[in-house]
C-alpha positions as CSV (number, residue, x, y, z in Angstrom):
1,F,-34.7,-3.3,51.0
2,S,-31.1,-2.1,51.5
3,T,-29.6,0.5,49.2
4,R,-27.6,-2.1,47.4
5,E,-30.6,-4.3,46.8
6,T,-32.6,-1.3,45.6
7,V,-29.8,-0.4,43.1
8,M,-29.6,-3.9,41.8
9,A,-33.4,-4.1,41.4
10,L,-33.4,-0.8,39.4
11,F,-30.6,-2.1,37.2
12,Q,-32.5,-5.3,36.5
13,L,-35.6,-3.3,35.6
14,F,-33.4,-1.1,33.3
15,L,-32.0,-4.2,31.5
16,I,-35.5,-5.7,31.1
17,S,-36.8,-2.5,29.6
18,I,-33.8,-2.3,27.1
19,L,-34.4,-6.0,26.1
20,S,-38.1,-5.4,25.8
21,S,-37.5,-2.4,23.6
22,C,-35.2,-4.3,21.3
23,M,-37.6,-7.2,21.0
24,A,-40.5,-4.7,20.3
25,H,-38.5,-3.2,17.4
26,D,-37.3,-6.7,16.2
27,E,-33.7,-5.7,16.8
28,D,-30.7,-7.8,17.8
29,I,-28.8,-6.3,20.7
30,M,-25.6,-7.7,19.2
31,T,-26.2,-6.1,15.7
32,P,-24.1,-2.9,16.5
33,V,-21.2,-5.1,17.6
34,V,-21.4,-7.3,14.5
35,N,-21.6,-4.2,12.2
36,I,-18.5,-2.7,13.8
37,Y,-16.6,-6.0,13.3
38,S,-17.7,-6.2,9.7
39,E,-16.5,-2.7,9.0
40,L,-13.2,-3.4,10.6
41,K,-12.7,-6.4,8.4
42,E,-13.5,-4.3,5.3
43,L,-11.1,-1.6,6.4
44,K,-8.4,-4.2,6.9
45,A,-9.0,-5.6,3.4
46,S,-8.7,-2.1,2.0
47,I,-5.4,-1.4,3.8
48,I,-4.0,-4.7,2.5
49,G,-5.1,-3.8,-1.1
50,L,-3.5,-0.3,-0.9
51,T,-0.3,-1.8,0.5
52,L,-0.1,-4.3,-2.4
53,D,-0.7,-1.5,-4.9
54,L,2.1,0.5,-3.3
55,Y,4.6,-2.4,-3.6
56,T,3.5,-3.6,-7.0
57,S,3.0,-0.3,-8.9
58,P,5.8,0.7,-11.2
59,K,8.6,2.9,-9.8
60,V,9.9,5.5,-12.3
61,A,12.0,8.5,-11.3
62,F,15.1,10.3,-12.6
63,T,17.3,13.3,-12.2
64,A,20.2,14.1,-14.5
65,S,22.7,16.9,-14.9
66,M,25.4,17.6,-17.5
67,S,29.0,16.4,-17.0
68,N,32.2,18.2,-17.7
69,T,35.7,18.3,-16.2
70,E,35.6,22.1,-15.8
71,D,33.2,25.0,-15.7
72,T,31.9,25.6,-19.3
73,H,28.6,25.9,-21.2
74,R,26.4,24.4,-23.9
75,G,25.7,26.8,-26.7
76,P,25.1,29.2,-28.2
77,F,24.0,27.2,-31.3
78,S,22.6,28.4,-34.7
79,T,19.6,26.1,-34.3
80,E,17.5,24.9,-31.4
81,T,19.4,21.9,-29.9
82,K,18.4,18.9,-27.8
83,L,20.1,19.0,-24.5
84,I,21.7,15.7,-23.3
85,F,21.8,15.5,-19.5
86,D,24.4,12.7,-19.4
87,K,25.3,12.8,-15.7
88,V,22.7,10.6,-14.1
89,L,22.1,11.3,-10.4
90,T,19.0,9.0,-10.1
91,N,17.4,6.7,-12.6
92,I,14.9,4.3,-11.0
93,G,13.3,2.2,-13.6
94,N,15.9,3.2,-16.2
95,A,13.4,5.1,-18.3
96,Y,15.8,8.0,-18.9
97,D,18.6,7.5,-21.5
98,P,21.7,9.6,-20.7
99,V,23.1,8.9,-24.2
100,T,20.2,10.4,-26.1
101,G,18.8,12.7,-23.4
102,V,15.3,11.2,-23.9
103,F,12.9,9.9,-21.3
104,T,10.6,7.1,-22.6
105,A,7.4,6.3,-20.7
106,P,7.5,2.7,-19.6
107,V,3.8,2.7,-18.6
108,K,0.7,4.7,-19.4
109,G,0.4,7.3,-16.6
110,V,0.6,10.8,-15.2
111,Y,4.1,12.1,-14.9
112,Y,5.8,15.3,-13.5
113,F,8.8,16.9,-15.2
114,R,10.9,19.7,-14.0
115,Y,14.1,21.5,-15.1
116,S,16.5,24.1,-13.7
117,G,18.9,26.2,-15.7
118,S,21.9,28.3,-14.8
119,A,23.8,30.7,-17.0
120,F,26.2,33.6,-16.9
121,S,24.5,36.9,-17.7
122,S,26.5,37.6,-20.8
123,H,24.1,35.5,-22.9
124,D,20.3,34.8,-22.9
125,M,19.1,31.4,-21.8
126,G,16.0,29.7,-23.2
127,L,14.8,26.1,-22.3
128,S,11.8,24.0,-23.3
129,I,10.4,20.6,-22.4
130,F,9.2,18.7,-25.4
131,K,6.6,16.0,-25.5
132,G,7.5,14.1,-28.6
133,T,8.0,16.9,-31.2
134,A,5.6,19.4,-29.5
135,R,6.9,22.1,-27.2
136,F,5.2,21.7,-23.8
137,V,6.5,24.4,-21.4
138,S,9.3,26.9,-21.7
139,S,11.3,29.5,-19.8
140,Y,13.5,32.4,-21.1
141,E,16.0,34.5,-19.3
142,Y,17.3,37.7,-20.9
143,N,20.7,39.0,-20.3
144,S,20.2,40.7,-16.9
145,G,23.5,42.3,-16.4
146,E,24.0,40.4,-13.2
147,R,26.7,37.8,-12.8
148,N,24.4,34.7,-12.8
149,D,20.9,33.9,-14.0
150,Q,18.7,31.1,-12.8
151,M,15.4,29.7,-14.0
152,S,13.1,26.7,-13.7
153,N,9.8,25.3,-14.9
154,G,7.8,22.1,-14.6
155,A,4.7,20.4,-16.0
156,V,2.4,17.4,-15.4
157,M,1.9,15.2,-18.5
158,E,-0.3,12.3,-19.3
159,L,1.8,9.8,-21.4
160,D,1.1,6.6,-23.2
161,V,3.6,3.8,-23.2
162,G,6.5,4.7,-25.5
163,E,5.9,8.4,-25.6
164,E,9.1,10.5,-25.3
165,V,10.1,13.6,-23.4
166,H,13.3,15.7,-23.8
167,M,14.8,19.1,-23.3
168,R,15.9,21.7,-25.9
169,L,18.1,24.8,-25.7
170,W,16.8,27.7,-27.7
171,I,18.6,29.1,-30.7
172,R,21.5,31.5,-29.8
173,T,21.2,30.9,-26.1
174,W,23.4,29.0,-23.7
175,I,23.3,27.0,-20.4
176,F,26.0,26.7,-17.7
177,V,27.7,23.3,-17.0
178,D,29.7,22.8,-13.9
179,P,31.7,19.7,-12.7
180,R,30.5,19.6,-9.1
181,Y,27.3,21.4,-8.1
182,N,24.7,20.3,-10.8
183,Y,23.1,23.7,-11.2
184,S,21.3,22.7,-14.4
185,T,19.2,19.6,-14.1
186,F,16.3,17.6,-15.8
187,T,14.0,15.6,-13.5
188,G,10.9,13.5,-14.0
189,Y,8.9,10.9,-12.2
190,L,5.7,8.9,-12.4
191,L,2.9,10.3,-10.2
192,Y,0.5,7.4,-10.8
193,P,-0.2,4.8,-13.5
194,L,-3.4,4.8,-15.6
195,D,-5.1,1.8,-17.1
196,S,-7.2,1.6,-20.2
197,T,-10.4,2.3,-18.3
198,S,-9.1,5.4,-16.4
199,V,-10.7,8.7,-17.1
C-alpha cells in the first residue's frame, strides 16, 4: 500500500469505530447538531421577547427645575412648603405635573427619584422627598459661611398606580433659583414595571 492508501484505510477504520461506538450506545451521531440548533432557536425567541418588552414597556422619566427671570430664591417660609419645579426639562410620559409639583405613578413599578439643591450660605437649606404624606429621604445644609452650598439625595421607591411623590422645603430654609443654569432640580424615572404577581 502507498502512504495515501494507508492513511485512507486508517481514516475509514476510525469512522467505522466511531459509528460502531454510537450504535453500541444507542446514540444518534446528529443529536449534538440537532441540540445546538434547538438551543439557537430558543435563544432567538428569547431575544425577540426581550426586544418586544423593551419597546412595549411604559416609558416614564422627568427632570424639572424652577423658573424665574432673575437670580432669586424660594423661602424662607414659616411652615414646611411644597416646592413646585415648574420649569420642565424632560417629561416623558407626562407623569410629572409642573403646575402642582407632583409626580403621579402611571403604572405599578419601581422608580428612582433624585433632587439637587443650591443655596447661598446666609441661610440653611433643608429638602425632603415625600411619598404621599410620608417623608421618604431628606438632606439638610447648615449655614457654612461659604458663598454657595450644594446638596443632593435620591431614593428607590415601589409605587402603585396613582401614588404621588413631591418635594418640600423645610421650615425657615431657602433654595436658590436661577434663570439659566438649573442648579436646583427634581428628577424621577421608572426603573421597571411590576405586575400583580411580582414579588
